[in-house]
N, C-alpha and C positions, 0 to 999 in steps of 0.2 A: 518433518522439522525444517526451520529455516537455517541453513548453514552457510560460512564463509569460508573460502579456500583462497588463501595467499600464498603465490609461489612466483618467484620470478621466471621459472620456466615454463613456456606455453605447453610443453608436452604435459608436465605433471598437473597442470591446471585442467587441462582438457581430460585426462586420465581419470583425474579424481571427479570431476563433474559428472562424466559418463557413469562411473559406479555408484555414485550417492544419487543421481536421478533416477536410475533403474530402479531403486529402492524406495521412490517416492518422496525424496526430499527435495527442498526448493534450495538450488545452490546459488551464491553470488560468488564472483570471482574479481580477485585483485592482483595486480602484476607486482605491486611493491606494498612496503610498509605503510607509506603515506596512504594511499588508495584504501588500504585494509583500516587504517584508522579513521577514516573520513566515513567509511561504511558502519563502522562499529559507534559513531558518535550521532549517527544520524537516527531519523524515526524508524520504527518498527527494525530495530538491529536484531542480527541474527543470534539465536542462542547458543550455538556451538561455532567454534572458529578453529580450523586447521593451518597452522602457520610455519611458514618457513622458518627455521632460525636465522638465515642469512638472505636478506634480502636488500635491494636498494632502498634508500632513507631508513626508516625505523626496522629493525629486526624482529623477528618473533618474540626474543626474550623481552625487549623493550616494549612491544605492546603488552604482554601479559602483564609486566609491572604496572603499566598505565590503566588497564583494565581493572586490577585489584584496587586501585585507589579512588574509583568511582562507587557512587552509593546507589546508582540506579541497578536494575536487576542483574542476575549473575549471568555470566558467560563462560561455558565450559571449553578449555583450551586443550589443543593437542598439538603439539610441536613435531615437526618434520626435521630430522636429523641425518647426516651421514652417520654410517655405522661407526666410523673411525673418531667419532667426536662426542666422545663420552662428557667432557668439560662442557659442551654446550647444553646437554641434557640437565645436567646438576645445576649448572646455573639458572637453566629455564624453570626447574622446580622451585628454586630460591626467590624467582620473580614470580611465582603464582602459577605456574602450568599446572595442568591436572593430569596430563598424560603425555606419552610421545611415541612416535615410530621413526623406524630407522627406514632410509632409502637403501636400495630399493625395497619396497615393502610388498607383502602378499596380499593381493585382494581381500581375501577373507578375513585376515587379522584386522585390516584397516575398518572393514564393516563391523566386526566384533567390537572394536574399541569406540566407534561411533555409537553403536546401539548401548554400548554401556553407558557412555556420555548421556544418552538420551534417557535412558534409566533414571540418572541421577538428576537431570533437568526437571523431569516430571514429577520427581518426589520433593524434589525444592519448591515447585509451583504449588503442588497441595498443600506443603507446609507453611508456604506464604499465604494461601488463602486461609487456612485455619487459622492462622495467627491474626489475620485481618479480621477474620469473624470473630474472635476472642476479643479482640481489641473494641469492636464496635458494641458487642454485648457488653463489655466492661464500662464503657462511656455512655452508652445510650440506656434509655428508660424501656423497660421490659413490656411496657403496655402502649406508650404514647410515643408518637414519631419525635420525640426531644432527646436532648442531651437528659442524661441523669445527674445527680448532685456531683458524682465526682468529675464528670466530662465538663460542666459548665463551670465549674470552679477552676478547673485547668485552664479552661479557655478564659476566664476572667483574669486569671494569674497572667497569661500570655498577653491580653489585652492591656492590663495594668503596667507590664513592663514596657510595651511599646509606647503607651501615652506618655509615659514618664521619659522615655527615651526621645520621642518626637515634640514633646512638650504640646500635645494635643489633648482635646476634652474627653472625659470618659464619664459616663452615666449609668447607673443600674436601678432597676425597681423590680421591688417584690410584688407579685400578686396573690392575694387570697381570696379563695370563693368565698363569698357569706353563708352562712348557715347550711354549709354542705353536708354536716352530719344529718340535718332533718331531711335531706334528699334520701339518703342511704336508709334513714331508718323509716321514711314513709314508702319509697318506692323500691327499697333493695340496692343491694351492692352492683348488680348487673347494670340496673339503670344509672347508679351512680358512675359506674364506668364509661358509659356512653356519654355523660354530661364532661366529663374529663375530656373524653377524646374530641367534643365538639368545642370545648373551651380551648384546648391546645391547637385546634385546627384555626380558630379565630385569632388567638395571639400571634401564630405564625404568618398569618395573613395581614396582621396589622401594622407589623413591623418591616423594618427595610430588610433587604435581602443578605446582608451584611452583618445585621445583627444575630444575637445568639440568644435560643430561648431554652431552658431547662426546667426539670421538674426537680426541686429540691426535697420533694416527701409529701405524702398526702394530697391535699389539694392546694399546694403552695408551689408557685413558680417564681423562676428568677430570669429578669431579660437583661443582658449586657448589650449596652449601645456605644460602641467604638467611634470617636471623633464626634461627638454629640454633646451639645452644650445642655445646661438644665433647662434653658427656655426650650429647646427642640424636644429634648426627652420629655418634657410636660405634654407636648401635644402629641407625641405618639402614645403615652400612657393614657391620655383622656381618649384617643381613638380606640385604644384596645378595650377601656372600659366600657364606651359606647358600644361596640361590636357586640360585647358578651349580653349587655342589659337590654339592649334594643329589641332583641328578636328572640322569642322562646326557642328553647332545645327541643326538638321533635325525636322522641325515644320510640321504642318498639311499644310501648304500653302508656305514655303520658308526654304532654307537652310541658315544659318545666320552665319557668323564668328564673333566672338566677342573675346574680350582680357580684362585682368583686370589690375589694379594697386594695388600693396601691399605695406603696411606700416608696419615695424615689429620693435618690442622693446622686450628687456628682462629687468626682475624686478631687481631693484638694492637695496641694502642694506637700510633699514630704508625707504622704499618708499611705497607709499600707491597706490590704486587702480587707484585714480583718476590722479595721475601722470604717473603711467603707461599708461594708455589710451592715455593721451595728447601725450606722445612722440611716441607712435604708429601712431597717428593722423597726427602729423608733418610729419613724415616718409611719409605717405599716400600721403599728398598734394606735397611732394617733387617729389615723383613718378610722380605724375600727371603733374607737372612743367617740370619734365626732359623727357617728350615725351610719358608717359603711357605705358602700356604694359611690366612692370618692376617690379621689387621688390626692395625696399628702406629700408636700415636699419637706425635706429635712430643713431644720433652722439652725442657725450657728450655735445658739445658746442651749439647745436641747441635749441631754447627757445620757448615758445609759441608766443613770439612777432615776431619772425622769420616766424611762420606759419600765423600768422595774415598779416604780410606784403605781403607774396605771395599769400594769399588769394584775398586781396585787389587789387593785381596788375593784377590779373587774371579775376575781376569782372568789368563791367562798372560801372561809377559813378551814383548815384542816380540822376533821372532827378529832377530839380527844381519845386517847386509846382506851378501850374496853377492857376492864380485868377480865381474865378467864374465868368462866363460869358464872359472872354476873350478866346478864341479859339488859339491853338497854330499855328504856320506857318507851312505849309506843303511844306516845301522846305530846301534844304541844299544850305547854302552860298558858292558861288563859291570860296571865299577865304578861305574857310576850306575844300577844296579838299584834301584826303589823298592820297598822295604819299608815303606810309611807307612800310616797311617790312610786310608781312602778314603770319598767320598761317592758314591753310585751313585744316580742317578734317571732316570726316563724313561717311556716307554709299552711294555707288554709285547705281545705279539702278538695278545691277545684286546681291547687298546684300554684297558687299564686302566691308570692312573698309579700310580706307586709311587716311594718314596725310602727308601733305607736306607743305614746307616752300615756298612761292612765293616771287619774287624780289620786286614787287611794288603791291599797289593796288590804282587805281584811282576811286573815286567817287563824281559824280557832280550831278547837279539838272537834267541833260538831259542822264546821262549814267553812266555806270560802267564797267572796265575791271581790269583783274586778269593777271598779266603777270608770268611766270615762273612756271606754274602748268603743270606737266607732266601727271598727272592722267587726263584721258578723261572725262570731266562732262558732262554727258548725260542727258536728260529727266527724270524726277522723282528723281536726285540724291539730297539728302538732305545735307546740309553742314554747318558748323559753320565757322565763318570768325573772326578772333581775331587779332587786330592791338595792339601789345605789347607795341609800344611808347605812343599810346595815352591810354593805358587800357581801350579800348573800344571792346565790344563784340557783335556780333548779328549773329542769326541765319537766313539762307536763303533757297531758294529752286530754282532749275533750273527747268524752265517750257517752254514749248511753248507758244509764246507771240506772235502771228502774228499783225501785224500793217499795215496800208496802205502804206507807204512807203517802209517798208521791211516786207514783210509777211514770217512767218516761223522763226524770230529770236529767239534765246534763252533768255529767262527772267530771271533776279536773283529779285527774290520776297522776299520781308522781312515777315517772318512768323508771328513774334511776334511785333506787333505795340507797340510803347511806349519805344523801345530801342532808346538809344540817342548816337550820335557822333558829340562832340562839341557842345551839347545842342541843336541839331536841329534834328528833326525827319526825317528819310529816309522812304518814304511812299512806294516807287517802283522804282528799277532802272533797265536797261536793257543793256545785253551784246549782242554784234553782235554775231551770230553763227560762222561767218567765223573765226572771231578773236579767238573764244573758240577752234576751231579745230586747229588753226595754232599754237597758244601757247600751245596745250595739246600735241603735238609732238615735241615740241622743247627739 
């Protein structure tokens, strides 16, 4: 242990150094209070200090008082006092001393008190390390080398206060992986975790050293850019987007290409954190509505109502409640056959992401067809289909579905039952494979 001995008596300094060094301690000596204070204020300060109550300059009690006002690591203090100076000892404890020993002292008693102080110091260091580990666990993501939601929001609060105080710009942007659920559904959650780790590394490598990156949930990230204007933040966001989408992510079982949608906002005067995040969130949803794999910047006229309307447009209406004991009909009324423009996106069997707009989609009780899709829909291709006009969306999978009358047909199978179009369930619909191949090359 690293110790300080401060005493104006050369005899006591030498005696104490001999006793302590014989037991493996590193001993620093000070002949007065000012020298002792300089050592304690320096780098690699000692963990335990033996201080004489009365010395030239600062005395031991005053040094104890100063030590207890500091925020850095704890220093265990032992006061040296004459046997007839009880008032010095009481005052020393009031100023923050941990222990005392009277002159002349017994060597074994001194060593015992130093050992007791060492045990307390080691225990305090252990508690400090445990506390730091808990703080890291509470503020960092459990899987990715990033801040978690709590940590990144705390940092954003700090940066927001600094930006207001110094009148410097502050920008933030949300990142959301496009079609990430399809990655999990197609390749499994372990591969999905590898994709998230790769994306986290790419984002961290694309921002500045003093920017902050956090995962706020699922496949969504938040980037905080201190002292960064909206124009500079746009360059950073575009760099992030390009790094993620330009190069395939190599996992243990597949090479996956993915992209991200980004919503960017800058702090305005007299604005709070919730308003800043809300506007970035609105921009993110606009990026998704405009085709994904893009960066959108907040606009002054856009409001939360606009964002809510867009979310509702993209989501299917909630199904009506089913009375207990009355099963739903498992068919689609022919009158509700959908012949509407359709957006089809997803991941094909080779792992490539695609998005196209078909001319029409016809869904009936006996079958389904999608016209105008150039992408070849192969076996194992997981896609999502959205009918913008009806605000209905469902996820489907192309599979081989042999039937007696037409063996080898490609099937359009609903993956998530309970999705509704015009209030009726589509349990399973099929597409003729010859029609698929003809439309895919149109």
